[in-house]
Each structure stands twice: as structure tokens, then as C-alpha cells.
C-alpha positions as a Python dict, from the first residue, in 0.01 Angstrom:
ca = {
    (1, 'M'): (0, 0, 0),
    (2, 'S'): (172, 77, 342),
    (3, 'I'): (-4, 259, 592),
    (4, 'T'): (234, 430, 846),
    (5, 'Y'): (194, 487, 1210),
    (6, 'G'): (145, 862, 1114),
    (7, 'E'): (-219, 779, 952),
    (8, 'I'): (-271, 470, 1228),
    (9, 'K'): (-248, 800, 1465),
    (10, 'K'): (-438, 992, 1333),
    (11, 'W'): (-715, 757, 1265),
    (12, 'I'): (-756, 701, 1594),
    (13, 'K'): (-755, 1024, 1752),
    (14, 'E'): (-1032, 1171, 1518),
    (15, 'F'): (-1219, 854, 1561),
    (16, 'L'): (-1212, 938, 1940),
    (17, 'V'): (-1343, 1280, 1840),
    (18, 'A'): (-1613, 1164, 1661),
    (19, 'M'): (-1710, 937, 1955),
    (20, 'R'): (-1675, 1250, 2156),
    (21, 'I'): (-1535, 989, 2443),
    (22, 'F'): (-1525, 1291, 2722),
    (23, 'S'): (-1930, 1331, 2684),
    (24, 'L'): (-1956, 948, 2751),
    (25, 'T'): (-1977, 1028, 3125),
    (26, 'L'): (-2354, 1094, 3045),
    (27, 'A'): (-2418, 748, 2989),
    (28, 'L'): (-2168, 662, 3258),
    (29, 'G'): (-2406, 846, 3522),
    (30, 'A'): (-2710, 693, 3380),
    (31, 'T'): (-2614, 359, 3380),
    (32, 'N'): (-2406, 410, 3727),
    (33, 'I'): (-2695, 597, 3927),
    (34, 'G'): (-2933, 299, 3803),
    (35, 'I'): (-2690, 32, 3946),
    (36, 'L'): (-2656, 178, 4300),
    (37, 'A'): (-3065, 238, 4282),
    (38, 'A'): (-3068, -160, 4249),
    (39, 'Y'): (-2832, -159, 4549),
    (40, 'R'): (-2956, 56, 4773),
    (41, 'N'): (-3311, -71, 4827),
    (42, 'G'): (-3172, -435, 4813),
    (43, 'S'): (-3250, -555, 4471),
    (44, 'M'): (-2946, -594, 4385),
    (45, 'E'): (-2867, -1049, 4510),
    (46, 'D'): (-2517, -1086, 4616),
    (47, 'P'): (-2356, -780, 4520),
    (48, 'G'): (-2007, -911, 4505),
    (49, 'S'): (-2076, -1226, 4281),
    (50, 'W'): (-1883, -1292, 3962),
    (51, 'R'): (-2279, -1307, 3813),
    (52, 'T'): (-2341, -924, 3933),
    (53, 'I'): (-2027, -788, 3821),
    (54, 'L'): (-2074, -927, 3492),
    (55, 'L'): (-2430, -807, 3436),
    (56, 'I'): (-2275, -466, 3592),
    (57, 'A'): (-2043, -479, 3362),
    (58, 'L'): (-2240, -562, 3016),
    (59, 'I'): (-2515, -270, 3146),
    (60, 'T'): (-2224, -11, 3165),
    (61, 'I'): (-2102, -138, 2777),
    (62, 'A'): (-2473, -102, 2666),
    (63, 'G'): (-2526, 246, 2792),
    (64, 'L'): (-2158, 377, 2665),
    (65, 'A'): (-2185, 157, 2312),
    (66, 'S'): (-2598, 332, 2276),
    (67, 'Q'): (-2419, 685, 2328),
    (68, 'A'): (-2117, 642, 2126),
    (69, 'G'): (-2332, 528, 1820),
    (70, 'A'): (-2560, 821, 1869),
    (71, 'N'): (-2244, 1078, 1853),
    (72, 'M'): (-2109, 925, 1571),
    (73, 'I'): (-2379, 890, 1334),
    (74, 'N'): (-2473, 1302, 1452),
    (75, 'D'): (-2126, 1376, 1321),
    (76, 'F'): (-2194, 1194, 1027),
    (77, 'F'): (-2515, 1353, 982),
    (78, 'E'): (-2531, 1677, 1076),
    (79, 'G'): (-2289, 1779, 857),
    (80, 'S'): (-2041, 2008, 1020),
    (81, 'F'): (-1836, 1720, 1140),
    (82, 'K'): (-1651, 1756, 1485),
    (83, 'Y'): (-1361, 1580, 1334),
    (84, 'K'): (-1109, 1602, 1052),
    (85, 'S'): (-1127, 1363, 796),
    (86, 'P'): (-782, 1200, 752),
    (87, 'T'): (-884, 1051, 384),
    (88, 'T'): (-975, 1305, 96),
    (89, 'K'): (-1108, 1068, -193),
    (90, 'L'): (-1506, 1083, -222),
    (91, 'Y'): (-1743, 819, -238),
    (92, 'R'): (-2110, 864, -279),
    (93, 'F'): (-2246, 716, 6),
    (94, 'I'): (-2674, 759, 137),
    (95, 'G'): (-2680, 1030, -152),
    (96, 'Q'): (-2404, 1261, -81),
    (97, 'D'): (-1983, 1270, -152),
    (98, 'R'): (-1844, 1089, 187),
    (99, 'T'): (-1477, 998, 244),
    (100, 'V'): (-1356, 637, 365),
    (101, 'F'): (-1311, 801, 690),
    (102, 'D'): (-1708, 932, 686),
    (103, 'I'): (-1861, 653, 606),
    (104, 'F'): (-1588, 444, 875),
    (105, 'V'): (-1768, 670, 1120),
    (106, 'F'): (-2127, 597, 1040),
    (107, 'L'): (-2058, 262, 1003),
    (108, 'S'): (-1942, 241, 1361),
    (109, 'G'): (-2195, 458, 1485),
    (110, 'L'): (-2434, 165, 1374),
    (111, 'A'): (-2183, -144, 1500),
    (112, 'F'): (-2187, 57, 1848),
    (113, 'L'): (-2565, 85, 1845),
    (114, 'G'): (-2562, -293, 1755),
    (115, 'L'): (-2313, -389, 2031),
    (116, 'A'): (-2539, -248, 2280),
    (117, 'A'): (-2864, -440, 2115),
    (118, 'L'): (-2645, -768, 2109),
    (119, 'I'): (-2608, -677, 2500),
    (120, 'G'): (-2995, -582, 2522),
    (121, 'I'): (-3090, -913, 2421),
    (122, 'Y'): (-2914, -1083, 2704),
    (123, 'L'): (-3093, -850, 2931),
    (124, 'I'): (-3412, -924, 2811),
    (125, 'Y'): (-3360, -1298, 2820),
    (126, 'L'): (-3288, -1233, 3206),
    (127, 'T'): (-3611, -1038, 3249),
    (128, 'D'): (-3900, -1037, 3033),
    (129, 'W'): (-4087, -787, 2738),
    (130, 'K'): (-4063, -455, 2959),
    (131, 'M'): (-3688, -478, 2920),
    (132, 'F'): (-3706, -550, 2528),
    (133, 'L'): (-3969, -200, 2493),
    (134, 'I'): (-3719, 3, 2729),
    (135, 'G'): (-3384, -133, 2471),
    (136, 'I'): (-3600, -52, 2180),
    (137, 'I'): (-3697, 272, 2265),
    (138, 'G'): (-3322, 366, 2372),
    (139, 'I'): (-3182, 246, 1992),
    (140, 'I'): (-3417, 410, 1768),
    (141, 'G'): (-3373, 750, 1989),
    (142, 'S'): (-3018, 709, 1984),
    (143, 'Y'): (-3032, 712, 1664),
    (144, 'A'): (-3298, 938, 1531),
    (145, 'Y'): (-3139, 1223, 1731),
    (146, 'T'): (-2969, 1333, 1411),
    (147, 'G'): (-2994, 1045, 1177),
    (148, 'E'): (-3236, 1055, 879),
    (149, 'P'): (-3506, 1051, 826),
    (150, 'F'): (-3591, 1138, 1171),
    (151, 'V'): (-3348, 1405, 1275),
    (152, 'Y'): (-3576, 1544, 1600),
    (153, 'K'): (-3314, 1743, 1688),
    (154, 'T'): (-3369, 2010, 1451),
    (155, 'R'): (-3758, 1989, 1528),
    (156, 'G'): (-3665, 2120, 1856),
    (157, 'L'): (-3695, 1793, 2066),
    (158, 'G'): (-3303, 1708, 2053),
    (159, 'V'): (-3296, 1843, 2459),
    (160, 'I'): (-3601, 1752, 2578),
    (161, 'L'): (-3512, 1372, 2446),
    (162, 'S'): (-3194, 1343, 2595),
    (163, 'F'): (-3382, 1422, 2931),
    (164, 'F'): (-3551, 1143, 2884),
    (165, 'L'): (-3344, 872, 2701),
    (166, 'M'): (-3038, 967, 2902),
    (167, 'G'): (-3216, 997, 3247),
    (168, 'P'): (-3537, 828, 3307),
    (169, 'L'): (-3536, 583, 3044),
    (170, 'M'): (-3150, 466, 3059),
    (171, 'L'): (-3178, 488, 3447),
    (172, 'L'): (-3475, 237, 3417),
    (173, 'G'): (-3244, 6, 3172),
    (174, 'A'): (-2987, -23, 3442),
    (175, 'Y'): (-3214, -75, 3729),
    (176, 'Y'): (-3449, -304, 3561),
    (177, 'P'): (-3225, -634, 3524),
    (178, 'F'): (-3154, -655, 3870),
    (179, 'S'): (-3506, -630, 4034),
    (180, 'G'): (-3746, -737, 3794),
    (181, 'E'): (-3988, -460, 3801),
    (182, 'L'): (-4032, -82, 3715),
    (183, 'S'): (-4003, 165, 3989),
    (184, 'W'): (-3954, 477, 4058),
    (185, 'D'): (-3666, 475, 4281),
    (186, 'P'): (-3418, 488, 3981),
    (187, 'I'): (-3568, 791, 3820),
    (188, 'I'): (-3624, 977, 4161),
    (189, 'L'): (-3250, 881, 4277),
    (190, 'G'): (-3104, 980, 3967),
    (191, 'L'): (-3292, 1345, 3846),
    (192, 'P'): (-3107, 1590, 4013),
    (193, 'I'): (-2765, 1473, 3776),
    (194, 'S'): (-2992, 1385, 3469),
    (195, 'L'): (-3125, 1754, 3467),
    (196, 'I'): (-2715, 1782, 3364),
    (197, 'V'): (-2757, 1639, 3028),
    (198, 'P'): (-3002, 1854, 2843),
    (199, 'A'): (-2834, 2159, 3030),
    (200, 'M'): (-2522, 1992, 2770),
    (201, 'M'): (-2779, 1942, 2521),
    (202, 'L'): (-2814, 2328, 2539),
    (203, 'S'): (-2454, 2406, 2570),
    (204, 'N'): (-2426, 2231, 2247),
    (205, 'E'): (-2699, 2390, 2053),
    (206, 'M'): (-2568, 2708, 2248),
    (207, 'R'): (-2215, 2680, 2078),
    (208, 'D'): (-2384, 2672, 1762),
    (209, 'F'): (-2633, 2885, 1778),
    (210, 'K'): (-2550, 3188, 1578),
    (211, 'R'): (-2498, 2904, 1279),
    (212, 'D'): (-2816, 2752, 1345),
    (213, 'T'): (-3012, 3038, 1349),
    (214, 'R'): (-2868, 3135, 961),
    (215, 'L'): (-2902, 2788, 867),
    (216, 'S'): (-3296, 2758, 987),
    (217, 'M'): (-3205, 2392, 1184),
    (218, 'G'): (-3474, 2431, 1445),
    (219, 'T'): (-3317, 2329, 1733),
    (220, 'L'): (-3483, 2418, 2096),
    (221, 'S'): (-3215, 2716, 2138),
    (222, 'T'): (-3298, 2869, 1767),
    (223, 'I'): (-3714, 2825, 1838),
    (224, 'I'): (-3745, 2987, 2184),
    (225, 'G'): (-3409, 3210, 2150),
    (226, 'S'): (-3058, 3271, 2325),
    (227, 'R'): (-3178, 3450, 2621),
    (228, 'A'): (-3459, 3212, 2688),
    (229, 'S'): (-3188, 2864, 2625),
    (230, 'L'): (-2956, 3052, 2892),
    (231, 'I'): (-3244, 3093, 3125),
    (232, 'L'): (-3330, 2734, 3083),
    (233, 'F'): (-2971, 2626, 3110),
    (234, 'D'): (-2983, 2770, 3456),
    (235, 'I'): (-3278, 2606, 3549),
    (236, 'L'): (-3175, 2264, 3462),
    (237, 'V'): (-2807, 2375, 3625),
    (238, 'F'): (-2874, 2488, 3949),
    (239, 'G'): (-3165, 2312, 4006),
    (240, 'S'): (-2984, 1997, 4012),
    (241, 'F'): (-2742, 2152, 4305),
    (242, 'L'): (-3144, 2242, 4460),
    (243, 'L'): (-3259, 1932, 4456),
    (244, 'S'): (-2986, 1736, 4601),
    (245, 'I'): (-3002, 1932, 4897),
    (246, 'L'): (-3415, 1936, 4874),
    (247, 'Y'): (-3272, 1498, 4877),
    (248, 'V'): (-3066, 1544, 5171),
    (249, 'I'): (-3354, 1720, 5380),
    (250, 'L'): (-3561, 1448, 5310),
    (251, 'K'): (-3344, 1138, 5344),
    (252, 'I'): (-3326, 1034, 5000),
    (253, 'Y'): (-2947, 1095, 4942),
    (254, 'P'): (-2750, 1082, 5252),
    (255, 'V'): (-2565, 1382, 5470),
    (256, 'Q'): (-2304, 1409, 5289),
    (257, 'S'): (-2440, 1438, 4949),
    (258, 'L'): (-2430, 1793, 5024),
    (259, 'S'): (-2021, 1764, 4866),
    (260, 'I'): (-2184, 1837, 4520),
    (261, 'V'): (-2201, 2191, 4663),
    (262, 'L'): (-1810, 2185, 4582),
    (263, 'A'): (-1903, 2127, 4217),
    (264, 'L'): (-2092, 2515, 4149),
    (265, 'P'): (-1760, 2667, 4070),
    (266, 'L'): (-1790, 2449, 3752),
    (267, 'A'): (-2185, 2578, 3703),
    (268, 'I'): (-2099, 2916, 3701),
    (269, 'K'): (-1765, 2897, 3474),
    (270, 'A'): (-1997, 2734, 3228),
    (271, 'H'): (-2309, 2942, 3269),
    (272, 'R'): (-2048, 3212, 3155),
    (273, 'L'): (-1948, 3013, 2886),
    (274, 'V'): (-2255, 2966, 2759),
    (275, 'S'): (-2429, 3317, 2776),
    (276, 'K'): (-2101, 3363, 2541),
    (277, 'F'): (-2165, 3073, 2292),
    (278, 'E'): (-1817, 2977, 2360),
    (279, 'R'): (-1704, 2686, 2272),
    (280, 'L'): (-1592, 2594, 2608),
    (281, 'S'): (-1910, 2553, 2753),
    (282, 'I'): (-1933, 2189, 2660),
    (283, 'P'): (-1606, 2100, 2828),
    (284, 'W'): (-1712, 2289, 3122),
    (285, 'T'): (-2067, 2141, 3138),
    (286, 'N'): (-1926, 1797, 3047),
    (287, 'R'): (-1684, 1868, 3357),
    (288, 'L'): (-1929, 1958, 3604),
    (289, 'H'): (-2153, 1626, 3511),
    (290, 'L'): (-1862, 1449, 3605),
    (291, 'S'): (-1762, 1622, 3929),
    (292, 'Y'): (-2131, 1537, 3998),
    (293, 'L'): (-2125, 1177, 3887),
    (294, 'C'): (-1790, 1109, 4136),
    (295, 'I'): (-1910, 1311, 4473),
    (296, 'L'): (-2260, 1163, 4408),
    (297, 'S'): (-2173, 804, 4304),
    (298, 'I'): (-1945, 791, 4594),
    (299, 'T'): (-2209, 912, 4881),
    (300, 'L'): (-2430, 683, 4750),
    (301, 'L'): (-2225, 430, 4761),
    (302, 'F'): (-2018, 420, 5071),
    (303, 'F'): (-2306, 627, 5271),
}
């Protein structure tokens, strides 16, 4: 049976949707700032060497693979798929009827987590058992977001643990291979942008707030209510700007980092969309994170 170009194109398109490729800036932000922390405090030996460049690439790929795996497993288990399956025939898989594409998404998610684990093994070889603890917590946390039997998203923990896993933990995981020691430096340096990670998760929950409330999903937003969720979103988003300004005053960030305020209109737009439970709240919060990341990375690297 021949496969047409159109079918291949549709598979690739829906695969990228399941991966939520634009949201991968969250992992990119954590790994990038963690690496920059090592560069700025002198923990990175010979930044221009091929060994250092390879290590930077592997850490970045591991972070991206970890989030991509979590995204795909989330789509598989959540029950309301973000993608449109290009296949129709159903097969019994993990207790439910699934299409071939559904199964492919799930196995791809596991493959991404496997890739992150393989890179993690190499990083453990370069360092020690502490790197193993950082990695294993990250892998389990990525799967358990909506993966059976854990599903901590429906226990009101998705927003909270997303901050920990894709904030301090991933920042430290990106920093540790260079320094060989646990430090608050990457966590402090990355704290402002880390606050946008749970804000992104809140925008996701608020988009589905009415559906999740009807189905008693148990997300943080349905537990604390839409009003409190919007207040928390604002605290996280606008708090990240205030914290960045404070960091400039304390000389943690260079004065050029004040240019982060250029991203403030994106934050205001995201707030308006979240308050109206709009689907576009997610891409606008994502744009905010990406803009924040670009400005912060440039100023931390060159100033």
C-alpha cells in the first residue's frame, strides 16, 4: 500500500501539533539560563572548545526532549487531543481504543524521554550521582504530568510542579555538568523567567476551565476558581518583570536587562486573553516567554 505525499504531510503536521513545538521555549529557557549561569560565574572552562559546545548541545537537546515527551504523553492521556489523528482504525491499547497515530504519539513521547535519559547517562558519567537524582526526578516528573497512573495535573499539582521541574530543577541540571557542584546561582539567575512557566500552565488550564469544571478534572484552576487563578497568573507574570528590575538594582542582571520591559505589552495582552478564557491566551503567553528569553539571554551573554 503506497503512502501519498499528502498523508505524510498530515502526519508530520499533527505530530508537531502533539509535540506543541512552540511551547518548547520553556525547556529552552531553563537550559539556556542554566548554561549562562555557568558561563557568567566562571564554572565553564574554555567556552569556545568543541567539548564545551558539544556539552551545551546535549544539555539543550535533553531539555527539549524531556518537554516534548511530556507534551506528547499529555496529549495521549488527556482524552481531548490537541491533534487530529490522520488515521481512523482503532486498536486496543492501554485499556482503550486508540488509532495508530495515537499509539505513535504515545510511543514517540516515551522515545523522547528515552533520548533525554540516554543523554542523562552520559552527563552522569561526566559528573556523579547528584546528576542522576536531578535527571531521574525530571524524567519521572515529565511523564507523570498526565501519564497514568500518576496524573498529578488532575490533583492540582500541575502548575506548582511545572515551576519546580522546568524552573529550579532544569536550571540546576543544565548548570551542574559544568560546575560539578550544587549552587543557587542558576536558580537565582533564572527565577524571573521561571515564573512564566507556571503562568503558561495556568493559561492552559484557564482555556479549558469550563470543560475541566464540568468534568471535575481537579486542576489547580478548578480548585481555586477562575478569579484566584487570574490573580495568580498576574502575580507570576508581572512579578517576573518586577523581579528583573530588582535584579538590575542588585546588580544580578546588567542594566541592559531593563529592556525586558519591551515585552510588557505581550504580558498585558496575555492577561486579557486569560481573563476571557480565550484559546489564544496560550500562544500569547508563549510569545511573552520567548521574547523574555531572547532579551534576557542576549543581555546576560554580552553584558
